[in-house]
VORO-679001 format. One record per residue (C-alpha): residue in three letters; x, y, z. Coordinates in nm, 2 decimals. Example, Ala and Ser with C-alpha at 12.3 -4.5 7.8 and 13.67 -1.06 7.14 Angstrom:
REM VORO-679001
{'ala'; {1.23; -0.45; 0.78}}
{'ser'; {1.37; -0.11; 0.71}}
***
This chain:
REM VORO-679001
{'met'; {0.00; 0.00; 0.00}}
{'ala'; {0.15; 0.33; -0.11}}
{'asn'; {0.21; 0.60; 0.15}}
{'ile'; {-0.03; 0.88; 0.08}}
{'thr'; {0.14; 1.21; 0.16}}
{'ala'; {0.00; 1.56; 0.21}}
{'ser'; {0.17; 1.68; -0.10}}
{'met'; {0.01; 1.41; -0.31}}
{'val'; {-0.33; 1.51; -0.18}}
{'lys'; {-0.25; 1.88; -0.25}}
{'glu'; {-0.15; 1.80; -0.61}}
{'leu'; {-0.46; 1.60; -0.68}}
{'arg'; {-0.68; 1.87; -0.53}}
{'glu'; {-0.52; 2.13; -0.76}}
{'met'; {-0.56; 1.90; -1.06}}
{'thr'; {-0.93; 1.83; -1.01}}
{'gly'; {-1.08; 2.09; -0.77}}
{'ala'; {-1.22; 1.80; -0.56}}
{'gly'; {-1.23; 1.82; -0.18}}
{'met'; {-0.93; 1.73; 0.04}}
{'met'; {-1.09; 1.42; 0.19}}
{'asp'; {-1.22; 1.30; -0.15}}
{'cys'; {-0.87; 1.33; -0.29}}
{'lys'; {-0.72; 1.14; 0.00}}
{'lys'; {-0.98; 0.86; -0.04}}
{'ala'; {-0.92; 0.85; -0.42}}
{'leu'; {-0.54; 0.81; -0.37}}
{'ser'; {-0.60; 0.54; -0.11}}
{'glu'; {-0.84; 0.35; -0.34}}
{'thr'; {-0.59; 0.37; -0.63}}
{'asp'; {-0.27; 0.29; -0.43}}
{'gly'; {-0.13; 0.64; -0.49}}
{'asn'; {-0.16; 0.63; -0.87}}
{'met'; {-0.24; 1.00; -0.97}}
{'asp'; {-0.40; 0.93; -1.31}}
{'glu'; {-0.62; 0.65; -1.17}}
{'ala'; {-0.71; 0.88; -0.88}}
{'val'; {-0.83; 1.15; -1.12}}
{'glu'; {-1.04; 0.89; -1.30}}
{'phe'; {-1.18; 0.77; -0.97}}
{'leu'; {-1.29; 1.12; -0.88}}
{'arg'; {-1.44; 1.18; -1.23}}
{'lys'; {-1.65; 0.86; -1.20}}
{'lys'; {-1.78; 0.98; -0.87}}
{'gly'; {-1.86; 1.31; -1.03}}
{'leu'; {-1.63; 1.49; -0.79}}
{'ala'; {-1.38; 1.63; -1.05}}
{'gly'; {-1.41; 1.84; -1.36}}
{'ala'; {-1.47; 1.70; -1.70}}
{'glu'; {-1.10; 1.68; -1.78}}
{'lys'; {-0.77; 1.64; -1.60}}
{'lys'; {-0.63; 1.98; -1.53}}
{'ala'; {-0.26; 2.04; -1.58}}
{'gly'; {-0.24; 2.21; -1.25}}
{'arg'; {-0.19; 2.57; -1.16}}
{'ile'; {0.00; 2.75; -1.44}}
{'ala'; {0.27; 2.92; -1.25}}
{'ala'; {0.62; 2.91; -1.39}}
{'glu'; {0.72; 3.23; -1.56}}
{'gly'; {0.89; 3.28; -1.90}}
{'val'; {0.81; 3.35; -2.26}}
{'val'; {0.67; 3.16; -2.56}}
{'asp'; {0.81; 3.28; -2.89}}
{'thr'; {0.79; 3.18; -3.26}}
{'phe'; {1.02; 3.22; -3.56}}
{'leu'; {0.92; 3.18; -3.92}}
{'thr'; {1.14; 3.14; -4.23}}
{'asp'; {1.14; 3.03; -4.59}}
{'gly'; {0.84; 3.24; -4.68}}
{'asp'; {0.65; 3.13; -4.37}}
{'lys'; {0.68; 2.76; -4.48}}
{'lys'; {0.91; 2.67; -4.19}}
{'ala'; {0.85; 2.77; -3.83}}
{'val'; {0.93; 2.69; -3.47}}
{'ile'; {0.77; 2.76; -3.14}}
{'val'; {0.98; 2.76; -2.82}}
{'glu'; {0.92; 2.81; -2.45}}
{'val'; {1.20; 2.94; -2.22}}
{'asn'; {1.13; 2.97; -1.85}}
{'ala'; {1.26; 3.20; -1.58}}
{'glu'; {1.19; 3.21; -1.21}}
{'thr'; {0.99; 3.54; -1.20}}
{'asp'; {0.77; 3.75; -1.41}}
{'phe'; {1.00; 4.04; -1.33}}
{'val'; {1.27; 3.87; -1.55}}
{'ala'; {1.03; 3.73; -1.81}}
{'lys'; {0.94; 4.09; -1.90}}
{'asn'; {1.31; 4.19; -1.92}}
{'asp'; {1.42; 4.29; -2.27}}
{'lys'; {1.75; 4.11; -2.24}}
{'phe'; {1.57; 3.79; -2.15}}
{'arg'; {1.32; 3.83; -2.44}}
{'gly'; {1.61; 3.90; -2.68}}
{'tyr'; {1.77; 3.58; -2.57}}
{'val'; {1.45; 3.38; -2.63}}
{'ala'; {1.43; 3.52; -2.98}}
{'glu'; {1.78; 3.40; -3.05}}
{'val'; {1.69; 3.05; -2.92}}
{'ala'; {1.39; 3.04; -3.15}}
{'ala'; {1.61; 3.16; -3.45}}
{'gln'; {1.85; 2.87; -3.38}}
{'ala'; {1.58; 2.61; -3.31}}
{'val'; {1.41; 2.67; -3.65}}
{'glu'; {1.72; 2.54; -3.83}}
{'ser'; {1.81; 2.28; -3.57}}
{'ser'; {1.80; 1.91; -3.65}}
{'ala'; {1.78; 1.82; -3.28}}
{'ala'; {1.49; 1.58; -3.19}}
{'asp'; {1.47; 1.70; -2.83}}
{'val'; {1.59; 1.97; -2.59}}
{'glu'; {1.88; 1.76; -2.47}}
{'ala'; {2.02; 1.73; -2.82}}
{'phe'; {1.95; 2.09; -2.89}}
{'leu'; {2.15; 2.20; -2.58}}
{'ala'; {2.45; 2.00; -2.71}}
{'glu'; {2.46; 2.19; -3.04}}
{'pro'; {2.71; 2.48; -3.10}}
{'trp'; {2.55; 2.82; -3.03}}
{'lys'; {2.54; 2.97; -3.38}}
{'leu'; {2.60; 3.33; -3.27}}
{'asp'; {2.92; 3.22; -3.10}}
{'thr'; {3.04; 2.87; -3.20}}
{'ser'; {3.30; 2.86; -2.92}}
{'met'; {3.02; 2.76; -2.69}}
{'thr'; {2.72; 2.52; -2.69}}
{'val'; {2.36; 2.61; -2.65}}
{'lys'; {2.38; 2.49; -2.30}}
{'glu'; {2.69; 2.70; -2.22}}
{'lys'; {2.52; 3.01; -2.36}}
{'leu'; {2.22; 2.93; -2.14}}
{'ser'; {2.46; 2.91; -1.84}}
{'ser'; {2.61; 3.24; -1.94}}
{'met'; {2.27; 3.41; -1.95}}
{'ile'; {2.18; 3.27; -1.61}}
{'ser'; {2.49; 3.43; -1.47}}
{'ile'; {2.42; 3.76; -1.65}}
{'ile'; {2.05; 3.78; -1.55}}
{'gly'; {2.10; 3.63; -1.20}}
{'glu'; {1.81; 3.39; -1.21}}
{'asn'; {1.76; 3.02; -1.30}}
{'met'; {1.64; 2.97; -1.66}}
{'asn'; {1.54; 2.67; -1.87}}
{'ile'; {1.49; 2.60; -2.24}}
{'arg'; {1.18; 2.38; -2.17}}
{'arg'; {1.06; 2.28; -2.52}}
{'phe'; {1.03; 2.35; -2.89}}
{'gln'; {0.84; 2.22; -3.18}}
{'lys'; {0.90; 2.27; -3.55}}
{'val'; {0.63; 2.29; -3.83}}
{'glu'; {0.69; 2.28; -4.20}}
{'glu'; {0.44; 2.32; -4.48}}
{'ala'; {0.54; 2.31; -4.85}}
{'asp'; {0.19; 2.36; -4.99}}
{'gly'; {0.05; 2.65; -4.80}}
{'val'; {0.16; 2.88; -4.52}}
{'ile'; {0.23; 2.86; -4.14}}
{'val'; {0.07; 3.13; -3.93}}
{'ser'; {0.19; 3.23; -3.59}}
{'tyr'; {0.02; 3.42; -3.31}}
{'ile'; {0.16; 3.54; -2.97}}
{'his'; {-0.09; 3.64; -2.70}}
{'ala'; {-0.03; 3.85; -2.39}}
{'gly'; {0.33; 3.93; -2.46}}
{'gly'; {0.44; 3.56; -2.48}}
{'lys'; {0.21; 3.39; -2.23}}
{'ile'; {0.05; 3.19; -2.51}}
{'gly'; {0.20; 3.11; -2.86}}
{'val'; {0.03; 2.93; -3.15}}
{'leu'; {0.14; 2.79; -3.48}}
{'val'; {-0.12; 2.69; -3.74}}
{'asp'; {-0.04; 2.47; -4.04}}
{'val'; {-0.25; 2.59; -4.33}}
{'ala'; {-0.25; 2.38; -4.65}}
{'ser'; {-0.38; 2.59; -4.94}}
{'asp'; {-0.33; 2.62; -5.31}}
{'val'; {-0.38; 2.99; -5.27}}
{'val'; {-0.18; 3.20; -5.03}}
{'asn'; {-0.29; 3.56; -5.02}}
{'asp'; {-0.39; 3.82; -4.75}}
{'gly'; {-0.74; 3.67; -4.71}}
{'val'; {-0.60; 3.32; -4.64}}
{'lys'; {-0.33; 3.46; -4.40}}
{'glu'; {-0.60; 3.66; -4.22}}
{'met'; {-0.80; 3.34; -4.18}}
{'gly'; {-0.50; 3.17; -4.04}}
{'lys'; {-0.44; 3.44; -3.79}}
{'asn'; {-0.81; 3.42; -3.68}}
{'ile'; {-0.78; 3.05; -3.64}}
{'ala'; {-0.46; 3.09; -3.43}}
{'met'; {-0.65; 3.34; -3.20}}
{'gln'; {-0.93; 3.08; -3.17}}
{'ile'; {-0.68; 2.82; -3.06}}
{'ala'; {-0.51; 3.05; -2.81}}
{'ala'; {-0.85; 3.14; -2.66}}
{'leu'; {-1.03; 2.80; -2.65}}
{'ser'; {-0.74; 2.55; -2.64}}
{'pro'; {-0.88; 2.27; -2.85}}
{'lys'; {-0.71; 1.93; -2.81}}
{'phe'; {-0.77; 1.80; -3.17}}
{'thr'; {-0.79; 1.96; -3.52}}
{'ala'; {-1.07; 1.73; -3.65}}
{'arg'; {-1.28; 1.45; -3.53}}
{'asp'; {-1.09; 1.18; -3.72}}
{'glu'; {-0.80; 1.26; -3.48}}
{'val'; {-1.00; 1.15; -3.18}}
{'gly'; {-0.91; 0.79; -3.11}}
{'ala'; {-1.17; 0.52; -3.03}}
{'asp'; {-0.99; 0.45; -2.70}}
{'tyr'; {-1.04; 0.81; -2.59}}
{'ile'; {-1.42; 0.80; -2.68}}
{'glu'; {-1.46; 0.46; -2.49}}
{'lys'; {-1.28; 0.59; -2.19}}
{'glu'; {-1.50; 0.91; -2.18}}
{'lys'; {-1.82; 0.69; -2.22}}
{'glu'; {-1.70; 0.47; -1.93}}
{'ile'; {-1.65; 0.77; -1.71}}
{'leu'; {-1.98; 0.94; -1.81}}
{'lys'; {-2.17; 0.61; -1.75}}
{'ala'; {-2.01; 0.58; -1.40}}
{'gln'; {-2.12; 0.94; -1.32}}
{'ile'; {-2.48; 0.86; -1.43}}
{'met'; {-2.49; 0.53; -1.23}}
{'asn'; {-2.37; 0.72; -0.92}}
{'asp'; {-2.67; 0.96; -0.95}}
{'pro'; {-2.98; 0.80; -0.78}}
{'lys'; {-3.22; 0.98; -1.02}}
{'glu'; {-3.03; 0.93; -1.34}}
{'ser'; {-2.95; 0.57; -1.28}}
{'gln'; {-3.32; 0.47; -1.27}}
{'lys'; {-3.37; 0.57; -1.64}}
{'pro'; {-3.39; 0.30; -1.91}}
{'glu'; {-3.07; 0.18; -2.06}}
{'lys'; {-3.15; 0.32; -2.40}}
{'val'; {-3.21; 0.67; -2.25}}
{'ile'; {-2.88; 0.64; -2.06}}
{'glu'; {-2.70; 0.55; -2.38}}
{'gly'; {-2.85; 0.85; -2.55}}
{'met'; {-2.75; 1.08; -2.26}}
{'ile'; {-2.39; 0.95; -2.28}}
{'gln'; {-2.38; 1.01; -2.66}}
{'gly'; {-2.52; 1.35; -2.62}}
{'arg'; {-2.26; 1.45; -2.36}}
{'ile'; {-1.98; 1.30; -2.58}}
{'asn'; {-2.10; 1.51; -2.88}}
{'lys'; {-2.11; 1.82; -2.66}}
{'glu'; {-1.75; 1.75; -2.53}}
{'leu'; {-1.62; 1.70; -2.89}}
{'lys'; {-1.76; 2.05; -2.98}}
{'asp'; {-1.54; 2.19; -2.71}}
{'ile'; {-1.22; 2.00; -2.78}}
{'val'; {-1.22; 1.96; -3.16}}
{'leu'; {-1.12; 2.28; -3.34}}
{'met'; {-1.33; 2.23; -3.65}}
{'asp'; {-1.64; 2.17; -3.43}}
{'gln'; {-1.59; 2.47; -3.21}}
{'val'; {-1.81; 2.77; -3.26}}
{'tyr'; {-1.60; 3.03; -3.43}}
{'val'; {-1.53; 3.31; -3.18}}
{'lys'; {-1.59; 3.59; -3.42}}
{'ala'; {-1.91; 3.44; -3.57}}
{'glu'; {-2.18; 3.71; -3.59}}
{'asp'; {-2.46; 3.47; -3.54}}
{'gly'; {-2.28; 3.29; -3.25}}
{'lys'; {-2.34; 2.96; -3.43}}
{'gln'; {-2.10; 2.93; -3.72}}
{'thr'; {-1.84; 2.66; -3.67}}
{'val'; {-1.47; 2.69; -3.74}}
{'asp'; {-1.51; 2.44; -4.02}}
{'lys'; {-1.78; 2.65; -4.19}}
{'tyr'; {-1.58; 2.97; -4.14}}
{'ile'; {-1.29; 2.81; -4.33}}
{'ala'; {-1.52; 2.69; -4.61}}
{'glu'; {-1.65; 3.05; -4.64}}
{'val'; {-1.30; 3.19; -4.67}}
{'ala'; {-1.20; 2.92; -4.92}}
{'lys'; {-1.50; 3.00; -5.14}}
{'ala'; {-1.43; 3.38; -5.13}}
{'asn'; {-1.07; 3.32; -5.23}}
{'ser'; {-1.13; 3.04; -5.48}}
{'ala'; {-0.89; 2.82; -5.27}}
{'asn'; {-0.87; 2.47; -5.14}}
{'ile'; {-0.79; 2.52; -4.77}}
{'arg'; {-0.73; 2.26; -4.50}}
{'ile'; {-0.60; 2.31; -4.14}}
{'lys'; {-0.35; 2.03; -4.11}}
{'gly'; {-0.27; 2.09; -3.75}}
{'phe'; {-0.16; 2.33; -3.48}}
{'val'; {0.08; 2.37; -3.19}}
{'arg'; {-0.02; 2.57; -2.88}}
{'phe'; {0.22; 2.64; -2.60}}
{'glu'; {0.11; 2.82; -2.28}}
{'thr'; {0.39; 2.94; -2.05}}
{'gly'; {0.44; 2.73; -1.75}}
{'glu'; {0.15; 2.49; -1.81}}
{'gly'; {0.20; 2.19; -1.58}}
{'leu'; {0.48; 2.36; -1.38}}
{'glu'; {0.46; 2.49; -1.03}}
{'lys'; {0.59; 2.83; -0.91}}
{'lys'; {0.70; 2.99; -0.59}}
{'asn'; {0.43; 3.20; -0.45}}
{'glu'; {0.58; 3.55; -0.45}}
{'asp'; {0.41; 3.89; -0.50}}
{'phe'; {0.55; 4.15; -0.73}}
{'ala'; {0.70; 4.36; -0.45}}
{'ala'; {0.89; 4.05; -0.33}}
{'glu'; {1.01; 3.99; -0.68}}
{'val'; {1.15; 4.34; -0.71}}
{'ala'; {1.31; 4.31; -0.36}}
{'ala'; {1.47; 3.97; -0.45}}
{'gln'; {1.62; 4.12; -0.77}}
{'met'; {1.76; 4.43; -0.59}}
{'asn'; {1.92; 4.20; -0.33}}
{'lys'; {2.10; 3.99; -0.58}}
***
Protein backbone atom coordinates (compact mmCIF):
# COMPACT_ATOMS: atom_id res chain seq x y z
CA MET A 1 0.00 0.00 0.00
CA ALA A 2 1.46 3.34 -1.07
CA ASN A 3 2.11 6.00 1.55
CA ILE A 4 -0.34 8.83 0.77
CA THR A 5 1.41 12.12 1.58
CA ALA A 6 -0.05 15.56 2.09
CA SER A 7 1.74 16.81 -1.03
CA MET A 8 0.06 14.09 -3.11
CA VAL A 9 -3.34 15.11 -1.78
CA LYS A 10 -2.54 18.77 -2.50
CA GLU A 11 -1.46 17.98 -6.07
CA LEU A 12 -4.60 15.96 -6.79
CA ARG A 13 -6.77 18.70 -5.32
CA GLU A 14 -5.15 21.33 -7.57
CA MET A 15 -5.58 19.05 -10.60
CA THR A 16 -9.25 18.28 -10.05
CA GLY A 17 -10.79 20.86 -7.73
CA ALA A 18 -12.17 18.05 -5.57
CA GLY A 19 -12.31 18.22 -1.75
CA MET A 20 -9.35 17.26 0.38
CA MET A 21 -10.94 14.16 1.94
CA ASP A 22 -12.23 13.01 -1.45
CA CYS A 23 -8.71 13.35 -2.86
CA LYS A 24 -7.25 11.38 0.04
CA LYS A 25 -9.81 8.62 -0.44
CA ALA A 26 -9.19 8.52 -4.21
CA LEU A 27 -5.43 8.12 -3.69
CA SER A 28 -6.00 5.41 -1.08
CA GLU A 29 -8.36 3.52 -3.39
CA THR A 30 -5.88 3.67 -6.30
CA ASP A 31 -2.73 2.93 -4.28
CA GLY A 32 -1.34 6.42 -4.91
CA ASN A 33 -1.64 6.33 -8.73
CA MET A 34 -2.36 9.95 -9.69
CA ASP A 35 -3.96 9.26 -13.08
CA GLU A 36 -6.19 6.53 -11.67
CA ALA A 37 -7.13 8.81 -8.77
CA VAL A 38 -8.27 11.50 -11.22
CA GLU A 39 -10.37 8.91 -13.04
CA PHE A 40 -11.79 7.67 -9.70
CA LEU A 41 -12.92 11.21 -8.82
CA ARG A 42 -14.40 11.78 -12.26
CA LYS A 43 -16.45 8.59 -12.03
CA LYS A 44 -17.80 9.79 -8.68
CA GLY A 45 -18.65 13.14 -10.28
CA LEU A 46 -16.25 14.89 -7.92
CA ALA A 47 -13.79 16.25 -10.51
CA GLY A 48 -14.07 18.44 -13.57
CA ALA A 49 -14.70 17.01 -17.03
CA GLU A 50 -11.00 16.76 -17.77
CA LYS A 51 -7.74 16.42 -15.95
CA LYS A 52 -6.26 19.83 -15.33
CA ALA A 53 -2.56 20.39 -15.84
CA GLY A 54 -2.35 22.10 -12.46
CA ARG A 55 -1.93 25.73 -11.61
CA ILE A 56 -0.02 27.48 -14.41
CA ALA A 57 2.71 29.20 -12.50
CA ALA A 58 6.24 29.06 -13.91
CA GLU A 59 7.24 32.30 -15.60
CA GLY A 60 8.87 32.80 -18.97
CA VAL A 61 8.10 33.47 -22.61
CA VAL A 62 6.73 31.56 -25.59
CA ASP A 63 8.08 32.81 -28.92
CA THR A 64 7.91 31.77 -32.58
CA PHE A 65 10.22 32.17 -35.55
CA LEU A 66 9.19 31.76 -39.20
CA THR A 67 11.42 31.45 -42.25
CA ASP A 68 11.41 30.28 -45.90
CA GLY A 69 8.41 32.44 -46.81
CA ASP A 70 6.48 31.28 -43.73
CA LYS A 71 6.80 27.64 -44.79
CA LYS A 72 9.07 26.67 -41.90
CA ALA A 73 8.49 27.67 -38.29
CA VAL A 74 9.30 26.86 -34.69
CA ILE A 75 7.66 27.59 -31.36
CA VAL A 76 9.76 27.63 -28.17
CA GLU A 77 9.24 28.08 -24.45
CA VAL A 78 11.99 29.43 -22.23
CA ASN A 79 11.31 29.67 -18.49
CA ALA A 80 12.62 31.96 -15.78
CA GLU A 81 11.88 32.10 -12.06
CA THR A 82 9.95 35.37 -11.95
CA ASP A 83 7.66 37.49 -14.07
CA PHE A 84 10.05 40.37 -13.34
CA VAL A 85 12.74 38.66 -15.46
CA ALA A 86 10.27 37.32 -18.05
CA LYS A 87 9.44 40.93 -18.96
CA ASN A 88 13.10 41.90 -19.21
CA ASP A 89 14.22 42.94 -22.73
CA LYS A 90 17.52 41.08 -22.39
CA PHE A 91 15.69 37.86 -21.52
CA ARG A 92 13.23 38.32 -24.40
CA GLY A 93 16.06 39.01 -26.81
CA TYR A 94 17.72 35.78 -25.75
CA VAL A 95 14.47 33.81 -26.27
CA ALA A 96 14.26 35.23 -29.82
CA GLU A 97 17.82 34.01 -30.45
CA VAL A 98 16.91 30.55 -29.16
CA ALA A 99 13.93 30.43 -31.55
CA ALA A 100 16.08 31.55 -34.51
CA GLN A 101 18.51 28.70 -33.80
CA ALA A 102 15.81 26.11 -33.12
CA VAL A 103 14.06 26.66 -36.47
CA GLU A 104 17.18 25.42 -38.28
CA SER A 105 18.11 22.76 -35.73
CA SER A 106 18.01 19.06 -36.54
CA ALA A 107 17.79 18.16 -32.84
CA ALA A 108 14.94 15.84 -31.94
CA ASP A 109 14.69 17.01 -28.34
CA VAL A 110 15.90 19.68 -25.92
CA GLU A 111 18.81 17.55 -24.70
CA ALA A 112 20.24 17.26 -28.22
CA PHE A 113 19.52 20.94 -28.87
CA LEU A 114 21.49 21.98 -25.78
CA ALA A 115 24.51 20.04 -27.06
CA GLU A 116 24.62 21.94 -30.36
CA PRO A 117 27.11 24.78 -31.01
CA TRP A 118 25.55 28.20 -30.31
CA LYS A 119 25.37 29.68 -33.82
CA LEU A 120 26.00 33.26 -32.71
CA ASP A 121 29.21 32.15 -30.98
CA THR A 122 30.36 28.67 -31.98
CA SER A 123 32.99 28.63 -29.24
CA MET A 124 30.19 27.58 -26.87
CA THR A 125 27.24 25.19 -26.93
CA VAL A 126 23.58 26.14 -26.53
CA LYS A 127 23.79 24.87 -22.95
CA GLU A 128 26.88 26.98 -22.22
CA LYS A 129 25.15 30.05 -23.65
CA LEU A 130 22.19 29.33 -21.37
CA SER A 131 24.55 29.10 -18.37
CA SER A 132 26.09 32.42 -19.39
CA MET A 133 22.65 34.07 -19.54
CA ILE A 134 21.80 32.66 -16.11
CA SER A 135 24.93 34.34 -14.74
CA ILE A 136 24.15 37.64 -16.46
CA ILE A 137 20.45 37.78 -15.49
CA GLY A 138 20.98 36.32 -12.03
CA GLU A 139 18.11 33.88 -12.11
CA ASN A 140 17.64 30.23 -13.01
CA MET A 141 16.44 29.72 -16.60
CA ASN A 142 15.44 26.73 -18.68
CA ILE A 143 14.86 26.00 -22.37
CA ARG A 144 11.84 23.83 -21.73
CA ARG A 145 10.58 22.76 -25.16
CA PHE A 146 10.33 23.52 -28.85
CA GLN A 147 8.40 22.17 -31.82
CA LYS A 148 8.98 22.70 -35.53
CA VAL A 149 6.34 22.85 -38.28
CA GLU A 150 6.92 22.79 -42.04
CA GLU A 151 4.36 23.24 -44.82
CA ALA A 152 5.41 23.07 -48.48
CA ASP A 153 1.92 23.59 -49.91
CA GLY A 154 0.53 26.55 -48.04
CA VAL A 155 1.62 28.75 -45.17
CA ILE A 156 2.29 28.62 -41.44
CA VAL A 157 0.70 31.34 -39.34
CA SER A 158 1.85 32.33 -35.85
CA TYR A 159 0.16 34.22 -33.05
CA ILE A 160 1.59 35.42 -29.74
CA HIS A 161 -0.87 36.36 -27.00
CA ALA A 162 -0.31 38.53 -23.91
CA GLY A 163 3.33 39.26 -24.60
CA GLY A 164 4.35 35.63 -24.83
CA LYS A 165 2.06 33.93 -22.30
CA ILE A 166 0.55 31.85 -25.12
CA GLY A 167 1.97 31.05 -28.55
CA VAL A 168 0.31 29.27 -31.48
CA LEU A 169 1.44 27.92 -34.85
CA VAL A 170 -1.20 26.91 -37.41
CA ASP A 171 -0.35 24.71 -40.41
CA VAL A 172 -2.54 25.93 -43.29
CA ALA A 173 -2.46 23.82 -46.46
CA SER A 174 -3.80 25.90 -49.36
CA ASP A 175 -3.32 26.19 -53.13
CA VAL A 176 -3.83 29.95 -52.73
CA VAL A 177 -1.78 32.01 -50.30
CA ASN A 178 -2.94 35.63 -50.16
CA ASP A 179 -3.88 38.19 -47.51
CA GLY A 180 -7.35 36.69 -47.12
CA VAL A 181 -5.99 33.21 -46.41
CA LYS A 182 -3.35 34.58 -44.05
CA GLU A 183 -5.97 36.60 -42.16
CA MET A 184 -8.05 33.44 -41.79
CA GLY A 185 -4.98 31.65 -40.41
CA LYS A 186 -4.45 34.42 -37.86
CA ASN A 187 -8.09 34.24 -36.79
CA ILE A 188 -7.83 30.46 -36.36
CA ALA A 189 -4.65 30.92 -34.32
CA MET A 190 -6.46 33.37 -32.03
CA GLN A 191 -9.30 30.84 -31.69
CA ILE A 192 -6.80 28.17 -30.61
CA ALA A 193 -5.15 30.53 -28.13
CA ALA A 194 -8.51 31.41 -26.58
CA LEU A 195 -10.29 28.03 -26.50
CA SER A 196 -7.39 25.54 -26.39
CA PRO A 197 -8.77 22.66 -28.50
CA LYS A 198 -7.11 19.25 -28.13
CA PHE A 199 -7.65 18.01 -31.68
CA THR A 200 -7.90 19.56 -35.15
CA ALA A 201 -10.65 17.33 -36.54
CA ARG A 202 -12.85 14.47 -35.27
CA ASP A 203 -10.88 11.82 -37.17
CA GLU A 204 -7.96 12.55 -34.81
CA VAL A 205 -10.00 11.51 -31.78
CA GLY A 206 -9.10 7.90 -31.06
CA ALA A 207 -11.67 5.21 -30.30
CA ASP A 208 -9.90 4.52 -26.99
CA TYR A 209 -10.44 8.14 -25.92
CA ILE A 210 -14.16 7.96 -26.76
CA GLU A 211 -14.61 4.64 -24.94
CA LYS A 212 -12.83 5.93 -21.85
CA GLU A 213 -15.03 9.05 -21.80
CA LYS A 214 -18.16 6.91 -22.21
CA GLU A 215 -17.05 4.72 -19.31
CA ILE A 216 -16.53 7.74 -17.08
CA LEU A 217 -19.84 9.36 -18.09
CA LYS A 218 -21.71 6.12 -17.45
CA ALA A 219 -20.12 5.82 -14.01
CA GLN A 220 -21.22 9.39 -13.24
CA ILE A 221 -24.80 8.61 -14.27
CA MET A 222 -24.92 5.35 -12.30
CA ASN A 223 -23.72 7.21 -9.20
CA ASP A 224 -26.71 9.56 -9.48
CA PRO A 225 -29.79 8.01 -7.79
CA LYS A 226 -32.23 9.76 -10.16
CA GLU A 227 -30.35 9.33 -13.44
CA SER A 228 -29.46 5.68 -12.80
CA GLN A 229 -33.16 4.69 -12.73
CA LYS A 230 -33.67 5.68 -16.37
CA PRO A 231 -33.94 2.99 -19.09
CA GLU A 232 -30.66 1.76 -20.60
CA LYS A 233 -31.54 3.21 -24.01
CA VAL A 234 -32.11 6.65 -22.47
CA ILE A 235 -28.84 6.44 -20.56
CA GLU A 236 -26.96 5.53 -23.75
CA GLY A 237 -28.55 8.52 -25.48
CA MET A 238 -27.53 10.78 -22.62
CA ILE A 239 -23.95 9.52 -22.83
CA GLN A 240 -23.76 10.06 -26.59
CA GLY A 241 -25.22 13.54 -26.22
CA ARG A 242 -22.59 14.46 -23.64
CA ILE A 243 -19.82 13.01 -25.83
CA ASN A 244 -21.00 15.12 -28.78
CA LYS A 245 -21.07 18.22 -26.58
CA GLU A 246 -17.54 17.50 -25.34
CA LEU A 247 -16.25 17.03 -28.89
CA LYS A 248 -17.63 20.45 -29.83
CA ASP A 249 -15.42 21.88 -27.09
CA ILE A 250 -12.19 19.98 -27.77
CA VAL A 251 -12.20 19.59 -31.59
CA LEU A 252 -11.15 22.77 -33.40
CA MET A 253 -13.31 22.26 -36.48
CA ASP A 254 -16.41 21.65 -34.35
CA GLN A 255 -15.94 24.68 -32.09
CA VAL A 256 -18.13 27.74 -32.59
CA TYR A 257 -15.99 30.35 -34.35
CA VAL A 258 -15.33 33.07 -31.76
CA LYS A 259 -15.93 35.89 -34.24
CA ALA A 260 -19.13 34.39 -35.66
CA GLU A 261 -21.77 37.11 -35.91
CA ASP A 262 -24.62 34.66 -35.37
CA GLY A 263 -22.84 32.87 -32.52
CA LYS A 264 -23.42 29.55 -34.32
CA GLN A 265 -20.97 29.32 -37.24
CA THR A 266 -18.38 26.59 -36.66
CA VAL A 267 -14.68 26.95 -37.44
CA ASP A 268 -15.12 24.41 -40.24
CA LYS A 269 -17.85 26.51 -41.89
CA TYR A 270 -15.79 29.70 -41.45
CA ILE A 271 -12.86 28.11 -43.27
CA ALA A 272 -15.17 26.92 -46.06
CA GLU A 273 -16.51 30.48 -46.39
CA VAL A 274 -12.99 31.91 -46.73
CA ALA A 275 -12.00 29.18 -49.19
CA LYS A 276 -14.98 30.00 -51.41
CA ALA A 277 -14.30 33.76 -51.25
CA ASN A 278 -10.68 33.22 -52.32
CA SER A 279 -11.27 30.38 -54.79
CA ALA A 280 -8.95 28.22 -52.71
CA ASN A 281 -8.74 24.70 -51.38
CA ILE A 282 -7.92 25.15 -47.69
CA ARG A 283 -7.28 22.61 -44.96
CA ILE A 284 -5.98 23.11 -41.44
CA LYS A 285 -3.49 20.26 -41.14
CA GLY A 286 -2.65 20.88 -37.52
CA PHE A 287 -1.57 23.32 -34.84
CA VAL A 288 0.77 23.72 -31.88
CA ARG A 289 -0.24 25.67 -28.77
CA PHE A 290 2.22 26.43 -25.97
CA GLU A 291 1.15 28.17 -22.77
CA THR A 292 3.91 29.45 -20.53
CA GLY A 293 4.42 27.28 -17.49
CA GLU A 294 1.54 24.86 -18.11
CA GLY A 295 2.01 21.91 -15.80
CA LEU A 296 4.77 23.59 -13.80
CA GLU A 297 4.62 24.91 -10.27
CA LYS A 298 5.94 28.28 -9.13
CA LYS A 299 7.04 29.85 -5.88
CA ASN A 300 4.26 32.03 -4.46
CA GLU A 301 5.78 35.51 -4.51
CA ASP A 302 4.11 38.86 -5.00
CA PHE A 303 5.50 41.51 -7.32
CA ALA A 304 7.02 43.57 -4.50
CA ALA A 305 8.87 40.50 -3.28
CA GLU A 306 10.11 39.86 -6.84
CA VAL A 307 11.54 43.37 -7.07
CA ALA A 308 13.14 43.09 -3.62
CA ALA A 309 14.66 39.74 -4.55
CA GLN A 310 16.16 41.24 -7.72
CA MET A 311 17.57 44.26 -5.89
CA ASN A 312 19.20 42.04 -3.26
CA LYS A 313 21.03 39.90 -5.80
